[in-house]
TIDRENMAR-590438 format. One record per residue (C-alpha): x, y, z; residue in one letter. Coordinates in steps of 0.5 Angstrom, whole numbers, always signed. Layout:
<atoms>
<<X, Y, Z>, "a">
...
</atoms>
This chain:
<atoms>
<<+0, +0, +0>, "m">
<<+5, +5, +2>, "l">
<<+9, +3, -4>, "k">
<<+3, +5, -9>, "n">
<<+3, +11, -5>, "v">
<<+10, +13, -6>, "l">
<<+10, +11, -13>, "k">
<<+4, +16, -14>, "m">
<<+7, +21, -11>, "s">
<<+13, +21, -15>, "r">
<<+9, +21, -22>, "w">
<<+5, +27, -19>, "f">
<<+12, +30, -17>, "l">
<<+14, +29, -24>, "l">
<<+8, +31, -27>, "f">
<<+8, +38, -24>, "i">
<<+16, +38, -26>, "t">
<<+14, +37, -33>, "i">
<<+9, +43, -33>, "n">
<<+13, +48, -29>, "l">
<<+19, +46, -34>, "i">
<<+13, +47, -40>, "t">
<<+11, +54, -37>, "t">
<<+18, +56, -37>, "a">
<<+20, +55, -44>, "t">
<<+14, +56, -47>, "c">
<<+13, +64, -48>, "r">
<<+6, +67, -49>, "l">
<<+5, +73, -53>, "n">
<<-1, +78, -54>, "l">
<<-2, +80, -61>, "h">
<<-7, +85, -63>, "v">
<<-10, +85, -70>, "v">
<<-14, +90, -73>, "g">
<<-19, +91, -79>, "s">
<<-22, +97, -82>, "d">
<<-26, +94, -88>, "g">
<<-21, +97, -93>, "f">
<<-14, +94, -92>, "n">
<<-16, +87, -89>, "g">
<<-13, +84, -83>, "a">
<<-6, +87, -80>, "f">
<<-2, +87, -74>, "l">
<<-3, +93, -69>, "v">
<<+3, +95, -65>, "t">
<<+5, +102, -62>, "g">
<<+1, +108, -65>, "t">
<<-5, +107, -70>, "f">
<<-8, +112, -73>, "e">
<<-16, +111, -74>, "a">
<<-20, +116, -79>, "v">
<<-26, +119, -76>, "i">
<<-32, +116, -79>, "g">
<<-29, +109, -81>, "s">
<<-30, +103, -77>, "n">
<<-24, +99, -74>, "l">
<<-24, +93, -70>, "t">
<<-18, +91, -65>, "l">
<<-18, +83, -64>, "t">
<<-13, +81, -58>, "c">
<<-11, +74, -57>, "s">
<<-5, +70, -54>, "v">
<<-1, +66, -57>, "t">
<<+5, +61, -55>, "s">
<<+12, +60, -58>, "t">
<<+11, +53, -58>, "e">
<<+7, +53, -65>, "g">
<<+2, +57, -68>, "a">
<<-5, +58, -65>, "g">
<<-9, +61, -59>, "s">
<<-7, +59, -52>, "h">
<<-13, +56, -49>, "g">
<<-18, +60, -45>, "d">
<<-13, +66, -43>, "p">
<<-19, +71, -40>, "e">
<<-17, +77, -44>, "l">
<<-19, +84, -42>, "v">
<<-19, +91, -46>, "w">
<<-18, +97, -42>, "g">
<<-17, +104, -43>, "k">
<<-13, +110, -39>, "r">
<<-17, +114, -35>, "s">
<<-16, +119, -30>, "r">
<<-16, +114, -25>, "l">
<<-12, +109, -29>, "l">
<<-5, +113, -31>, "r">
<<+0, +109, -35>, "f">
<<+5, +110, -40>, "k">
<<+7, +103, -42>, "n">
<<+7, +96, -41>, "e">
<<+12, +96, -35>, "t">
<<+7, +101, -31>, "d">
<<+1, +96, -32>, "l">
<<+5, +91, -29>, "v">
<<+7, +95, -23>, "k">
<<+0, +97, -22>, "l">
<<-3, +89, -23>, "a">
<<+2, +87, -18>, "q">
<<+0, +92, -13>, "q">
<<-7, +90, -14>, "g">
<<-10, +96, -17>, "y">
<<-17, +96, -18>, "p">
<<-18, +100, -24>, "y">
<<-15, +96, -29>, "l">
<<-22, +93, -30>, "y">
<<-26, +99, -30>, "d">
<<-26, +100, -37>, "f">
<<-34, +99, -40>, "h">
<<-36, +100, -47>, "n">
<<-42, +97, -51>, "d">
<<-37, +95, -57>, "k">
<<-33, +90, -53>, "l">
<<-34, +83, -54>, "s">
<<-31, +76, -51>, "y">
<<-30, +69, -53>, "n">
<<-26, +63, -51>, "k">
<<-19, +66, -54>, "n">
<<-20, +73, -56>, "t">
<<-22, +80, -53>, "a">
<<-25, +84, -59>, "i">
<<-26, +92, -59>, "l">
<<-30, +95, -64>, "k">
<<-31, +103, -66>, "f">
<<-37, +103, -71>, "t">
<<-35, +109, -73>, "p">
<<-29, +112, -70>, "v">
<<-30, +118, -66>, "k">
<<-26, +124, -64>, "s">
<<-27, +121, -56>, "s">
<<-24, +114, -58>, "d">
<<-17, +117, -58>, "q">
<<-13, +115, -52>, "g">
<<-8, +109, -49>, "l">
<<-12, +102, -49>, "y">
<<-9, +96, -47>, "f">
<<-10, +88, -48>, "c">
<<-9, +85, -41>, "m">
<<-8, +77, -39>, "y">
<<-7, +78, -32>, "l">
<<-6, +71, -30>, "k">
<<+1, +71, -33>, "y">
<<+2, +79, -33>, "m">
<<+2, +80, -40>, "l">
<<+0, +87, -43>, "f">
<<+0, +90, -50>, "e">
<<-1, +98, -50>, "v">
<<-4, +101, -57>, "i">
<<-4, +108, -58>, "h">
<<-11, +110, -62>, "i">
<<-9, +117, -65>, "k">
<<-16, +119, -68>, "v">
<<-15, +124, -74>, "t">
<<-19, +127, -80>, "e">
<<-13, +126, -85>, "k">
<<-14, +121, -90>, "k">
<<-9, +115, -88>, "s">
<<-8, +108, -88>, "n">
<<-3, +103, -85>, "i">
<<+1, +104, -91>, "f">
<<+2, +112, -90>, "g">
<<-2, +118, -92>, "s">
<<-6, +118, -99>, "y">
<<-4, +123, -104>, "s">
<<-10, +128, -105>, "s">
<<-14, +127, -111>, "c">
<<-15, +131, -117>, "r">
<<-20, +137, -117>, "k">
<<-24, +133, -122>, "d">
<<-25, +128, -116>, "k">
<<-28, +127, -110>, "f">
<<-24, +124, -104>, "t">
<<-27, +118, -100>, "c">
<<-26, +120, -92>, "v">
<<-24, +114, -89>, "a">
<<-20, +110, -95>, "s">
<<-18, +116, -99>, "g">
<<-20, +113, -105>, "h">
<<-21, +118, -111>, "c">
<<-28, +117, -115>, "i">
<<-31, +122, -120>, "n">
<<-33, +128, -118>, "l">
<<-40, +127, -121>, "h">
<<-41, +121, -117>, "y">
<<-41, +126, -111>, "k">
<<-48, +127, -108>, "c">
<<-52, +123, -113>, "d">
<<-56, +119, -109>, "g">
<<-52, +113, -109>, "r">
<<-46, +111, -105>, "e">
<<-40, +110, -108>, "d">
<<-35, +111, -102>, "c">
<<-35, +105, -98>, "l">
<<-36, +109, -92>, "d">
<<-42, +113, -96>, "g">
<<-38, +120, -95>, "s">
<<-40, +122, -102>, "d">
<<-47, +122, -100>, "e">
<<-46, +125, -93>, "d">
<<-52, +130, -92>, "p">
<<-46, +135, -89>, "s">
<<-43, +136, -96>, "i">
<<-49, +135, -100>, "c">
<<-53, +141, -96>, "d">
<<-58, +136, -94>, "g">
<<-62, +131, -99>, "d">
<<-57, +129, -104>, "p">
<<-63, +129, -109>, "c">
<<-67, +135, -107>, "r">
<<-68, +139, -114>, "g">
<<-65, +134, -118>, "k">
<<-68, +129, -123>, "i">
<<-68, +122, -121>, "h">
<<-66, +116, -126>, "c">
<<-67, +109, -126>, "g">
<<-61, +107, -123>, "d">
<<-62, +110, -116>, "g">
<<-58, +116, -118>, "r">
<<-60, +123, -119>, "c">
<<-57, +129, -123>, "i">
<<-57, +136, -124>, "p">
<<-63, +139, -128>, "t">
<<-57, +143, -132>, "t">
<<-55, +136, -135>, "w">
<<-61, +136, -139>, "c">
<<-60, +143, -142>, "c">
<<-62, +143, -150>, "n">
<<-57, +146, -154>, "k">
<<-62, +147, -159>, "l">
<<-66, +152, -155>, "t">
<<-61, +154, -150>, "d">
<<-54, +158, -152>, "d">
<<-51, +157, -145>, "n">
<<-52, +149, -145>, "c">
<<-45, +146, -146>, "t">
<<-47, +139, -144>, "v">
<<-44, +134, -149>, "a">
<<-48, +128, -148>, "v">
<<-55, +128, -144>, "r">
<<-56, +123, -139>, "p">
<<-61, +118, -142>, "s">
<<-66, +119, -136>, "c">
<<-67, +127, -138>, "c">
<<-73, +129, -141>, "p">
<<-74, +128, -149>, "t">
<<-72, +134, -153>, "l">
<<-76, +138, -157>, "i">
<<-73, +141, -163>, "d">
<<-73, +148, -164>, "r">
<<-75, +148, -171>, "e">
<<-81, +143, -169>, "y">
<<-83, +149, -164>, "i">
<<-83, +154, -169>, "h">
<<-88, +150, -173>, "i">
<<-92, +149, -168>, "l">
<<-92, +157, -166>, "i">
<<-94, +158, -173>, "l">
<<-100, +153, -173>, "i">
<<-103, +156, -167>, "f">
<<-102, +163, -169>, "s">
<<-106, +162, -176>, "m">
</atoms>
């Protein structure tokens, strides 16, 4: 009986020793992946520039140096610097965690979601108030990843700033993509963020006082001018949804008929 107990004890000690060695040699790391609907998934580290009005999702996960894949059930938490929680980097957060600082868990946001292996923070859309220092925390192993969200109105992406579009183009706010200027305020969104139909740049309803076309777009009435009756008309090709033209000579004949 005693021999069996001693034998089980040795196996237990061996099991504990193996786990301790595995934990010591297996390094865990936090990774934050971003997605903004334009550039696909990309790794986020340090400072990230987010454009006002765009959508941004930050997904935090923990991985092991032993191989690819997520570490099981890491209990990840997102947090943000505040008046009661001040820090500059990961080292400051480790010190606060060691002191049992209660405000590490004081971040509340209705755009937060969690599952077994990830913590997801969404900005839909990004607002100026979203600027600040955020951190992903795996408290069990004192792991922290600090991300500085810098909010801007400048057209940019992870690869750097976009160049300005030509004067005959419209610049989409979130992506910086260029579209033909006549697609601006025409009733149909051509920018992924819908900025080309924003009421603030379209003076309210984009189609107010315009001619509605069958494809959902609307055009200015000046695009339907008649060169035969309007000497100031410079339209080369009239859109197909313009009203049918009446020839000037035909009008002249009708005037003669009705004047008889």
